[in-house]
PABA-427127 format. One record per atom (N, C-alpha, C): residue in three letters; x, y, z. Coordinates in steps of 0.02 Angstrom, whole numbers, padded with zeros to 5 digits, always signed. Example, Ala and Ser with C-alpha at 12.3 -4.5 7.8 and 13.67 -1.06 7.14 Angstrom:
ALA+00660-00284+00390
ALA+00615-00225+00390
ALA+00660-00165+00390
SER+00642-00112+00354
SER+00684-00053+00357
SER+00645+00002+00394
***
This chain:
MET+04557+03844+08712
MET+04625+03821+08704
MET+04665+03873+08665
THR+04721+03894+08693
THR+04763+03943+08659
THR+04811+03907+08612
GLU+04838+03945+08565
GLU+04886+03916+08517
GLU+04947+03890+08554
ALA+04968+03925+08607
ALA+05028+03904+08644
ALA+05017+03838+08681
SER+04955+03824+08702
SER+04942+03763+08740
SER+04923+03704+08695
ALA+04913+03715+08631
ALA+04892+03661+08586
ALA+04951+03617+08565
LYS+04938+03553+08557
LYS+04988+03506+08532
LYS+04998+03515+08457
ILE+04942+03519+08422
ILE+04943+03529+08349
ILE+04902+03592+08333
VAL+04930+03634+08290
VAL+04894+03694+08268
VAL+04892+03695+08192
VAL+04831+03697+08165
VAL+04821+03706+08093
VAL+04798+03779+08085
ASP+04837+03819+08050
ASP+04825+03891+08047
ASP+04814+03914+07975
LYS+04752+03933+07959
LYS+04734+03961+07893
LYS+04759+03916+07837
LEU+04750+03850+07845
LEU+04779+03802+07798
LEU+04736+03794+07735
SER+04769+03800+07678
SER+04738+03783+07613
SER+04783+03732+07579
LEU+04751+03683+07545
LEU+04788+03631+07510
LEU+04759+03622+07440
ASP+04802+03628+07390
ASP+04782+03622+07320
ASP+04813+03559+07289
TYR+04775+03528+07243
TYR+04800+03474+07202
TYR+04804+03497+07130
ALA+04857+03479+07095
ALA+04863+03494+07024
ALA+04850+03431+06984
ASN+04805+03435+06934
ASN+04791+03379+06890
ASN+04848+03371+06840
ALA+04882+03314+06842
ALA+04941+03304+06800
ALA+04925+03306+06726
GLU+04864+03288+06707
GLU+04845+03285+06637
GLU+04822+03352+06610
THR+04780+03386+06649
THR+04751+03449+06624
THR+04787+03511+06650
GLY+04825+03503+06704
GLY+04858+03561+06735
GLY+04812+03602+06779
ALA+04748+03582+06782
ALA+04700+03619+06824
ALA+04714+03607+06897
THR+04700+03657+06938
THR+04712+03653+07010
THR+04646+03643+07047
HIS+04645+03596+07093
HIS+04586+03582+07134
HIS+04602+03598+07207
ARG+04561+03638+07238
ARG+04571+03654+07309
ARG+04532+03605+07352
ALA+04567+03567+07393
ALA+04535+03516+07435
ALA+04517+03544+07504
VAL+04560+03586+07531
VAL+04550+03616+07598
VAL+04563+03691+07591
GLU+04521+03731+07624
GLU+04528+03803+07617
GLU+04521+03838+07684
HIS+04572+03877+07701
HIS+04571+03920+07760
HIS+04548+03880+07823
CYS+04579+03824+07833
CYS+04559+03779+07888
CYS+04595+03798+07952
GLU+04557+03801+08006
GLU+04583+03818+08072
GLU+04566+03762+08121
LEU+04617+03737+08156
LEU+04605+03681+08203
LEU+04660+03680+08255
ARG+04641+03667+08318
ARG+04688+03658+08372
ARG+04672+03594+08409
VAL+04723+03554+08420
VAL+04715+03490+08454
VAL+04757+03490+08517
ALA+04727+03476+08574
ALA+04763+03477+08638
ALA+04803+03413+08648
ALA+04853+03416+08690
ALA+04891+03356+08709
ALA+04844+03308+08746
ASP+04851+03244+08730
ASP+04812+03190+08761
ASP+04737+03192+08741
GLU+04720+03232+08691
GLU+04651+03236+08669
GLU+04637+03184+08615
PHE+04576+03158+08614
PHE+04552+03116+08560
PHE+04503+03158+08520
LEU+04525+03183+08462
LEU+04483+03226+08420
LEU+04463+03188+08357
CYS+04398+03185+08344
CYS+04372+03153+08284
CYS+04351+03207+08234
ILE+04362+03193+08170
ILE+04341+03238+08117
ILE+04293+03202+08071
VAL+04234+03231+08061
VAL+04184+03204+08016
VAL+04167+03256+07963
GLY+04136+03233+07910
GLY+04115+03278+07856
GLY+04092+03238+07797
PRO+04058+03271+07749
PRO+04034+03235+07690
PRO+04092+03209+07648
SER+04077+03160+07604
SER+04128+03133+07560
SER+04158+03189+07517
GLY+04224+03187+07510
GLY+04258+03236+07469
GLY+04271+03303+07502
CYS+04261+03306+07569
CYS+04269+03371+07603
CYS+04341+03387+07621
GLY+04386+03339+07612
GLY+04457+03352+07626
GLY+04481+03325+07693
LYS+04443+03280+07724
LYS+04463+03253+07790
LYS+04531+03218+07785
SER+04538+03172+07738
SER+04600+03134+07731
SER+04657+03179+07708
THR+04642+03230+07667
THR+04693+03277+07644
THR+04720+03316+07704
LEU+04676+03337+07748
LEU+04697+03373+07809
LEU+04742+03328+07851
LEU+04723+03265+07860
LEU+04764+03220+07900
LEU+04832+03210+07867
SER+04834+03206+07800
SER+04898+03197+07765
SER+04944+03256+07776
ALA+04916+03316+07781
ALA+04957+03374+07794
ALA+04986+03372+07865
ILE+04945+03350+07913
ILE+04969+03344+07982
ILE+05021+03289+07987
ALA+05013+03235+07948
ALA+05062+03181+07947
ALA+05127+03203+07914
GLY+05125+03256+07875
GLY+05185+03280+07840
GLY+05191+03252+07770
PHE+05139+03219+07744
PHE+05141+03192+07676
PHE+05127+03246+07623
LEU+05092+03299+07642
LEU+05075+03353+07596
LEU+05100+03419+07625
ALA+05127+03461+07582
ALA+05148+03528+07603
ALA+05091+03577+07594
PRO+05081+03623+07641
PRO+05027+03673+07633
PRO+05037+03716+07571
THR+04981+03731+07538
THR+04982+03781+07485
THR+04985+03851+07515
HIS+04945+03860+07567
HIS+04945+03921+07607
HIS+04936+03901+07680
GLY+04957+03943+07725
GLY+04949+03929+07796
GLY+05002+03882+07822
SER+04990+03854+07881
SER+05041+03812+07912
SER+05010+03759+07957
VAL+05051+03708+07972
VAL+05034+03656+08021
VAL+05094+03650+08067
THR+05083+03655+08132
THR+05138+03650+08180
THR+05121+03598+08233
MET+05174+03570+08262
MET+05168+03525+08320
MET+05216+03550+08373
ASP+05190+03563+08432
ASP+05230+03591+08487
ASP+05265+03655+08465
GLY+05232+03694+08423
GLY+05259+03758+08401
GLY+05308+03754+08344
ARG+05325+03693+08320
ARG+05373+03685+08266
ARG+05337+03666+08201
PRO+05355+03696+08145
PRO+05322+03679+08081
PRO+05331+03605+08063
ILE+05278+03575+08038
ILE+05281+03506+08012
ILE+05302+03511+07939
THR+05360+03484+07923
THR+05387+03489+07855
THR+05393+03421+07821
GLY+05375+03368+07856
GLY+05378+03301+07828
GLY+05358+03250+07880
PRO+05356+03186+07862
PRO+05339+03134+07910
PRO+05389+03132+07967
GLY+05367+03108+08026
GLY+05411+03103+08083
GLY+05388+03048+08130
ALA+05435+03018+08166
ALA+05419+02963+08211
ALA+05372+02984+08267
GLU+05369+03049+08283
GLU+05325+03072+08336
GLU+05252+03073+08315
ARG+05239+03060+08250
ARG+05171+03057+08224
ARG+05161+02989+08189
GLY+05126+02944+08223
GLY+05112+02878+08194
GLY+05047+02881+08155
VAL+05044+02844+08099
VAL+04985+02845+08055
VAL+04957+02775+08048
VAL+04891+02769+08055
VAL+04855+02706+08044
VAL+04805+02718+07988
PHE+04813+02682+07933
PHE+04770+02691+07875
PHE+04713+02639+07876
GLN+04666+02647+07828
GLN+04612+02599+07821
GLN+04639+02531+07801
GLU+04691+02530+07758
GLU+04722+02467+07739
GLU+04769+02445+07795
TYR+04774+02380+07806
TYR+04812+02355+07863
TYR+04887+02365+07853
ALA+04912+02359+07791
ALA+04983+02371+07774
ALA+05029+02326+07815
LEU+05007+02263+07827
LEU+05050+02215+07861
LEU+05090+02175+07809
LEU+05152+02157+07826
LEU+05194+02119+07781
LEU+05176+02045+07787
PRO+05152+02013+07733
PRO+05124+01945+07739
PRO+05174+01891+07758
TRP+05239+01903+07745
TRP+05289+01852+07761
TRP+05315+01859+07832
MET+05290+01907+07869
MET+05311+01916+07939
MET+05256+01895+07987
THR+05275+01870+08045
THR+05228+01854+08097
THR+05197+01917+08126
VAL+05145+01908+08166
VAL+05115+01965+08201
VAL+05168+02001+08243
LEU+05209+01963+08279
LEU+05260+01994+08321
LEU+05310+02034+08280
ASP+05332+02007+08224
ASP+05381+02042+08183
ASP+05350+02103+08150
ASN+05287+02099+08130
ASN+05253+02157+08103
ASN+05248+02212+08156
ALA+05229+02193+08216
ALA+05222+02242+08270
ALA+05289+02274+08288
ALA+05343+02236+08279
ALA+05410+02260+08298
ALA+05448+02293+08241
LEU+05417+02298+08182
LEU+05453+02320+08122
LEU+05482+02390+08130
GLY+05443+02437+08153
GLY+05468+02505+08162
GLY+05526+02508+08210
LEU+05523+02469+08262
LEU+05577+02468+08312
LEU+05640+02437+08282
LYS+05632+02388+08238
LYS+05690+02359+08204
LYS+05723+02411+08159
LEU+05682+02450+08123
LEU+05709+02502+08079
LEU+05745+02556+08119
ARG+05725+02564+08182
ARG+05758+02614+08225
ARG+05821+02587+08258
GLY+05836+02522+08246
GLY+05899+02495+08270
GLY+05898+02460+08337
LEU+05838+02448+08365
LEU+05834+02413+08429
LEU+05853+02340+08421
SER+05882+02311+08473
SER+05900+02240+08471
SER+05837+02198+08469
LYS+05844+02135+08448
LYS+05786+02091+08445
LYS+05752+02084+08513
LYS+05791+02078+08566
LYS+05763+02071+08633
LYS+05722+02133+08651
GLU+05750+02192+08637
GLU+05716+02255+08655
GLU+05653+02264+08614
ARG+05657+02253+08549
ARG+05598+02267+08507
ARG+05543+02215+08518
TYR+05562+02152+08531
TYR+05510+02102+08545
TYR+05475+02116+08612
ALA+05513+02138+08661
ALA+05483+02153+08726
ALA+05433+02211+08719
GLU+05452+02262+08682
GLU+05408+02320+08673
GLU+05347+02302+08631
ALA+05358+02264+08577
ALA+05303+02244+08534
ALA+05253+02200+08572
ARG+05279+02154+08613
ARG+05235+02110+08652
ARG+05193+02150+08701
ARG+05221+02204+08728
ARG+05184+02245+08775
ARG+05122+02275+08742
PHE+05130+02299+08681
PHE+05073+02331+08648
PHE+05027+02280+08615
LEU+05053+02222+08596
LEU+05008+02169+08574
LEU+04963+02146+08631
ALA+04990+02144+08692
ALA+04949+02127+08750
ALA+04895+02180+08763
ILE+04913+02243+08756
ILE+04865+02297+08765
ILE+04808+02290+08714
ALA+04825+02267+08653
ALA+04776+02259+08600
ALA+04743+02190+08601
ASN+04754+02151+08656
ASN+04725+02084+08663
ASN+04747+02037+08606
LEU+04811+02041+08589
LEU+04838+01999+08535
LEU+04897+01957+08558
HIS+04906+01951+08623
HIS+04964+01915+08650
HIS+04965+01841+08630
ASN+04907+01813+08614
ASN+04903+01741+08600
ASN+04909+01726+08525
VAL+04922+01776+08482
VAL+04927+01763+08410
VAL+04993+01789+08382
GLU+05041+01802+08424
GLU+05102+01835+08400
GLU+05141+01795+08349
HIS+05132+01729+08347
HIS+05170+01687+08300
HIS+05129+01671+08237
LYS+05069+01698+08232
LYS+05029+01687+08172
LYS+05050+01737+08117
TYR+05028+01722+08056
TYR+05041+01766+08000
TYR+04977+01803+07981
PRO+04983+01860+07946
PRO+04924+01901+07932
PRO+04866+01863+07899
HIS+04882+01815+07854
HIS+04828+01779+07820
HIS+04788+01735+07868
GLU+04814+01723+07928
GLU+04779+01682+07977
GLU+04734+01724+08023
LEU+04733+01790+08014
LEU+04696+01834+08059
LEU+04633+01860+08025
SER+04585+01878+08067
SER+04526+01913+08042
SER+04544+01985+08026
GLY+04498+02020+07990
GLY+04510+02090+07974
GLY+04519+02133+08036
GLY+04477+02119+08086
GLY+04482+02158+08148
GLY+04548+02148+08184
MET+04573+02086+08183
MET+04637+02072+08216
MET+04694+02105+08178
LYS+04691+02104+08112
LYS+04743+02138+08072
LYS+04746+02212+08089
GLN+04688+02243+08097
GLN+04688+02314+08112
GLN+04716+02327+08182
ARG+04703+02282+08229
ARG+04732+02290+08296
ARG+04807+02282+08295
VAL+04833+02238+08251
VAL+04906+02232+08243
VAL+04934+02298+08217
ALA+04899+02329+08169
ALA+04922+02393+08143
ALA+04924+02447+08197
VAL+04873+02447+08240
VAL+04872+02495+08296
VAL+04929+02480+08345
ALA+04939+02416+08361
ALA+04992+02397+08408
ALA+05061+02416+08379
ARG+05070+02407+08314
ARG+05134+02425+08283
ARG+05147+02500+08289
THR+05094+02540+08279
THR+05101+02612+08285
THR+05118+02632+08356
LEU+05082+02603+08404
LEU+05093+02619+08474
LEU+05163+02598+08498
ALA+05188+02542+08472
ALA+05254+02518+08492
ALA+05309+02567+08474
ASN+05297+02609+08423
ASN+05346+02659+08403
ASN+05345+02721+08447
ALA+05300+02720+08498
ALA+05296+02774+08547
ALA+05286+02843+08515
PRO+05236+02850+08472
PRO+05223+02917+08445
PRO+05190+02961+08497
GLU+05198+03026+08490
GLU+05162+03072+08533
GLU+05091+03083+08507
VAL+05083+03075+08441
VAL+05018+03086+08409
VAL+05004+03026+08364
MET+04942+03000+08367
MET+04922+02947+08322
MET+04868+02974+08275
LEU+04882+02970+08210
LEU+04837+02994+08158
LEU+04803+02933+08126
MET+04737+02932+08126
MET+04700+02873+08104
MET+04650+02893+08050
ASP+04658+02864+07990
ASP+04616+02882+07933
ASP+04566+02826+07918
GLU+04506+02833+07946
GLU+04451+02785+07938
GLU+04476+02713+07945
PRO+04509+02696+08001
PRO+04542+02631+08007
PRO+04494+02572+08012
PHE+04430+02585+08029
PHE+04384+02529+08039
PHE+04331+02525+07983
ALA+04340+02564+07930
ALA+04289+02567+07878
ALA+04281+02502+07840
ALA+04334+02462+07836
ALA+04332+02402+07794
ALA+04307+02339+07830
VAL+04292+02343+07895
VAL+04271+02284+07932
VAL+04195+02285+07942
ASP+04167+02227+07959
ASP+04095+02222+07969
ASP+04073+02260+08031
ALA+04007+02272+08035
ALA+03980+02316+08088
ALA+03995+02290+08158
GLN+03988+02224+08169
GLN+04000+02197+08235
GLN+04073+02204+08255
THR+04118+02187+08208
THR+04190+02194+08222
THR+04208+02266+08235
ARG+04177+02312+08197
ARG+04191+02383+08206
ARG+04175+02405+08277
MET+04119+02382+08303
MET+04100+02401+08372
MET+04150+02376+08422
VAL+04174+02314+08413
VAL+04225+02287+08457
VAL+04289+02327+08453
LEU+04310+02345+08392
LEU+04371+02384+08383
LEU+04365+02453+08414
GLN+04307+02484+08408
GLN+04296+02549+08438
GLN+04303+02546+08514
GLU+04274+02495+08545
GLU+04281+02487+08617
GLU+04354+02475+08637
GLU+04389+02434+08596
GLU+04459+02420+08610
GLU+04501+02483+08604
LEU+04489+02523+08551
LEU+04528+02583+08542
LEU+04516+02633+08598
CYS+04454+02637+08621
CYS+04438+02682+08677
CYS+04480+02661+08738
ARG+04483+02597+08752
ARG+04521+02571+08809
ARG+04596+02582+08799
ILE+04621+02566+08738
ILE+04692+02572+08724
ILE+04716+02645+08730
SER+04677+02691+08701
SER+04698+02761+08701
SER+04698+02790+08772
LEU+04653+02767+08814
LEU+04653+02790+08883
LEU+04715+02765+08921
ARG+04735+02703+08907
ARG+04794+02674+08940
ARG+04859+02704+08914
SER+04860+02722+08850
SER+04923+02744+08819
SER+04937+02818+08827
LYS+04885+02858+08843
LYS+04894+02930+08855
LYS+04930+02964+08797
LEU+04899+02963+08738
LEU+04928+02998+08682
LEU+04874+03038+08647
THR+04895+03083+08604
THR+04849+03125+08566
THR+04828+03087+08504
VAL+04762+03085+08491
VAL+04736+03048+08433
VAL+04694+03095+08390
LEU+04707+03094+08325
LEU+04665+03128+08276
LEU+04636+03074+08231
PHE+04570+03068+08232
PHE+04536+03011+08201
PHE+04488+03036+08148
ILE+04498+03014+08085
ILE+04455+03033+08030
ILE+04402+02978+08021
THR+04339+02999+08014
THR+04285+02951+08004
THR+04228+02983+07965
HIS+04189+02941+07932
HIS+04128+02965+07898
HIS+04067+02953+07942
SER+04077+02921+08000
SER+04021+02901+08043
SER+04017+02947+08104
VAL+03961+02983+08112
VAL+03953+03025+08171
VAL+03946+02983+08234
GLU+03916+02924+08229
GLU+03911+02880+08288
GLU+03980+02860+08313
GLU+04024+02842+08267
GLU+04093+02823+08285
GLU+04129+02883+08316
ALA+04119+02942+08287
ALA+04152+03002+08312
ALA+04131+03018+08384
ILE+04066+03013+08397
ILE+04041+03026+08465
ILE+04066+02974+08514
PHE+04066+02911+08493
PHE+04087+02857+08537
PHE+04160+02864+08558
LEU+04203+02885+08511
LEU+04275+02886+08524
LEU+04301+02953+08551
GLY+04272+03008+08528
GLY+04305+03072+08537
GLY+04291+03109+08601
ASP+04340+03151+08621
ASP+04328+03202+08671
ASP+04291+03261+08640
ARG+04309+03275+08576
ARG+04274+03326+08537
ARG+04267+03300+08466
VAL+04218+03328+08430
VAL+04206+03310+08360
VAL+04208+03374+08319
ALA+04252+03375+08269
ALA+04255+03431+08222
ALA+04217+03411+08159
VAL+04175+03456+08135
VAL+04134+03444+08076
VAL+04160+03489+08020
MET+04175+03459+07962
MET+04199+03496+07904
MET+04143+03511+07855
THR+04149+03566+07819
THR+04102+03583+07767
THR+04115+03541+07705
PRO+04068+03539+07656
PRO+04085+03509+07591
PRO+04145+03545+07561
GLY+04182+03509+07518
GLY+04244+03536+07490
GLY+04234+03599+07450
PRO+04284+03643+07450
PRO+04346+03637+07489
PRO+04333+03645+07563
GLY+04359+03597+07602
GLY+04339+03590+07672
GLY+04366+03643+07718
ARG+04322+03664+07762
ARG+04341+03706+07820
ARG+04311+03674+07882
ILE+04333+03695+07940
ILE+04301+03672+08002
ILE+04238+03713+08013
ARG+04181+03680+08010
ARG+04117+03714+08020
ARG+04102+03723+08094
ALA+04113+03672+08134
ALA+04097+03675+08206
ALA+04138+03623+08242
ILE+04151+03635+08305
ILE+04183+03585+08348
ILE+04140+03578+08410
VAL+04120+03515+08423
VAL+04071+03501+08475
VAL+04102+03458+08529
ASP+04094+03477+08592
ASP+04118+03436+08648
ASP+04073+03375+08657
VAL+04104+03318+08670
VAL+04067+03257+08685
VAL+04061+03250+08761
PRO+04000+03247+08789
PRO+03991+03251+08861
PRO+03997+03185+08898
PHE+04009+03129+08863
PHE+04009+03064+08895
PHE+04080+03044+08916
ALA+04088+03021+08978
ALA+04154+03001+09004
ALA+04181+02943+08962
ARG+04241+02950+08937
ARG+04269+02900+08892
ARG+04283+02834+08927
ASP+04297+02836+08992
ASP+04313+02773+09027
ASP+04251+02732+09043
THR+04191+02757+09026
THR+04130+02719+09038
THR+04095+02700+08973
ARG+04126+02714+08916
ARG+04091+02704+08853
ARG+04092+02631+08830
THR+04034+02603+08822
THR+04023+02541+08787
THR+03964+02552+08741
TRP+03957+02511+08691
TRP+03900+02521+08646
TRP+03834+02505+08680
ALA+03834+02458+08727
ALA+03772+02444+08764
ALA+03749+02506+08802
ALA+03797+02540+08834
ALA+03780+02600+08873
ALA+03759+02657+08828
MET+03796+02667+08773
MET+03782+02724+08729
MET+03715+02716+08693
ASN+03699+02655+08672
ASN+03636+02644+08637
ASN+03576+02655+08682
ALA+03587+02648+08747
ALA+03532+02659+08795
ALA+03528+02731+08819
ASN+03573+02773+08794
ASN+03577+02842+08817
ASN+03541+02888+08767
ALA+03486+02919+08788
ALA+03448+02962+08743
ALA+03489+03022+08720
SER+03535+03046+08762
SER+03576+03104+08743
SER+03623+03087+08685
PHE+03643+03024+08680
PHE+03685+03002+08624
PHE+03647+03010+08559
ASN+03585+02990+08558
ASN+03544+02996+08497
ASN+03532+03069+08478
VAL+03522+03111+08528
VAL+03512+03183+08515
VAL+03574+03213+08483
MET+03632+03197+08511
MET+03694+03223+08485
MET+03708+03197+08415
ARG+03693+03134+08403
ARG+03701+03105+08336
ARG+03660+03144+08284
ASP+03597+03158+08300
ASP+03554+03194+08253
ASP+03579+03265+08242
GLN+03604+03298+08294
GLN+03631+03366+08286
GLN+03692+03366+08240
LEU+03737+03318+08250
LEU+03797+03315+08208
LEU+03780+03297+08136
LEU+03731+03253+08127
LEU+03709+03236+08059
LEU+03683+03297+08023
ASP+03645+03339+08058
ASP+03620+03401+08028
ASP+03679+03446+08006
LEU+03731+03450+08048
LEU+03789+03490+08030
LEU+03826+03462+07969
VAL+03833+03396+07967
VAL+03868+03364+07911
VAL+03829+03375+07846
ARG+03763+03371+07849
ARG+03722+03376+07788
ARG+03709+03447+07765
ALA+03724+03496+07806
ALA+03710+03565+07788
ALA+03753+03587+07728
PRO+03727+03630+07684
PRO+03766+03653+07627
PRO+03827+03693+07648
ALA+03874+03701+07602
ALA+03938+03733+07618
ALA+03929+03804+07644
HIS+03879+03840+07618
HIS+03871+03911+07637
HIS+03832+03919+07701
HIS+03809+03863+07731
HIS+03769+03868+07793
HIS+03811+03896+07849
ALA+03787+03949+07880
ALA+03826+03982+07934
ALA+03814+03946+08000
THR+03867+03924+08031
THR+03862+03890+08096
THR+03914+03918+08142
PRO+03897+03940+08202
PRO+03947+03965+08249
PRO+03995+03910+08270
VAL+04058+03927+08281
VAL+04108+03878+08299
VAL+04136+03897+08367
ALA+04092+03909+08414
ALA+04113+03935+08479
ALA+04159+03887+08515
ALA+04149+03821+08505
ALA+04189+03772+08541
ALA+04257+03760+08509
ALA+04272+03795+08455
ALA+04334+03782+08419
ALA+04394+03818+08448
ALA+04383+03861+08497
ALA+04438+03900+08525
ALA+04487+03857+08562
***
């Protein structure tokens, strides 16, 4: 993939944090290089503290680069933008609003009429299999349903890129598997670029077209690996029965666990 053809380009990116009490500077990400294609589902894994979420925050426009740059469609990212939707681990739903109003909130802020925003919100609630709970309130929903509302709200705003920061980490294992299958289906139907942060190599393989592995902090991209399984056929029943899935999981785990100085070729990162 060339820089000109990439949707998102992270070029020699370094990100520092300053400790407000001591004044000391901590480098979270160092000389990071990454290219994400249009309509690609790219997952990023790495050990705790490697800078995965910090990298996503820079792409979202929440953090300014210390060195290097982040661009989208060749234009520098200088702050948050509607073309980049973000889904966090926390559901961030407003408890006094119904599911429908939560899903339509971004559209309301953009000035759409009630008829227009409800029609669009209902379309994405249906995609997320939530059409029958639109009049419920967040406290009436399971954790998995709340997260699907958050995804539907992001999709309703028609972003070109969806940035997801460990969105399923807080739900139980069975619900997580259901959500992963739903997201795989939703992303295929919606045709958008997804950057997904996770600590789980199994989740990364299940969801991604490619998986980027970061080194221990300060994080760099150690390797980018193509996922060979067709996304439109992925279910957990099929993947668990696939010996190649287990082989790939073990290979990625070895990459994640390797020390920071471990040399690994990144041939697939081009």
